[in-house]
Phi, psi and omega in degrees: 000151174269120188241118176275137175239118178263151175173177187291145172274352187280324184300146178244158183309140179095336180286146180313311187294321182295312186290331173290321174289325174296318176297321176295323173298317178298313182293321175296321176295310183295335178274007176084010181272151173273137185249132174241133176226172178295347167092350189254227183263185176075225181288333176302304177300309184306309183296319180298315184295316178297320181291312179298322183286341178264010175087007179279167174272129186239126179250117172259118179266102191241172179206153186293322183301322172293323178294322177292319186283323190246352182055047188241151172241161178301153180286156189295353184260000173291121176264333176223127177260137170241102189257136184234157182295317192238166181290330179287326177291322182297312181300313185290331177287325177290325178283322190278334182260014182249158174268340178201157173230147176234136172249111176280170175307137182196187183252219188293323175291330175287321175304313178305310186299317182297306186292328179288320180293315184301318178289322181294325177286321182303318185267012182054032175281335169224158179295153178293139180212167180298137167230105188240120184259125194260124174105154180299325181306311178295323181295320178293321184287311184290322177303322180294316178298311183298318184289320185289331187247026192303320182288346177256352179242112181297153175301319182297330180286326179298319191284359177284339181253150168225156184235145178229137178301317182204185189297322180293313178301319181295315181298320178295313180301317182289328182287312181301319182286320177288339176282332190289000000 
């Protein structure tokens, strides 16, 4: 299966968030999955690294807009680069070409990725697939939105998201969802 991993560009090697993302990449590759990431630094690099070091296939979905803005190139663990002109094309490729997505802790970009995929499933623009948000931060943030906007978000649309405390719980949820 093609598994997209969203996450922060900030973590550095040795930091807990980086090492957890690296472990996630390794475990996904050992389970036989192809890993798709945004292809750059932080948890994208860590996940790519873990997967590549475990012998998995890593696809980095990159774009010229980010490279112009940040003067960045894809990380060295990307085995296949899919480069687009715009951030929007990159985002939709990550969302549309995966069989499931996992979201590690992150910032505005990660939130955008989550909400875009969620909205695409809600409007049936893409088939429903697992979207698992990892960590207490996402659960608190999304629950706050769901509670504050309860009258506008149908229960069926809430169920398009699932939460996992950590990487191990996320992989258990993923395996169960893919087996269903």
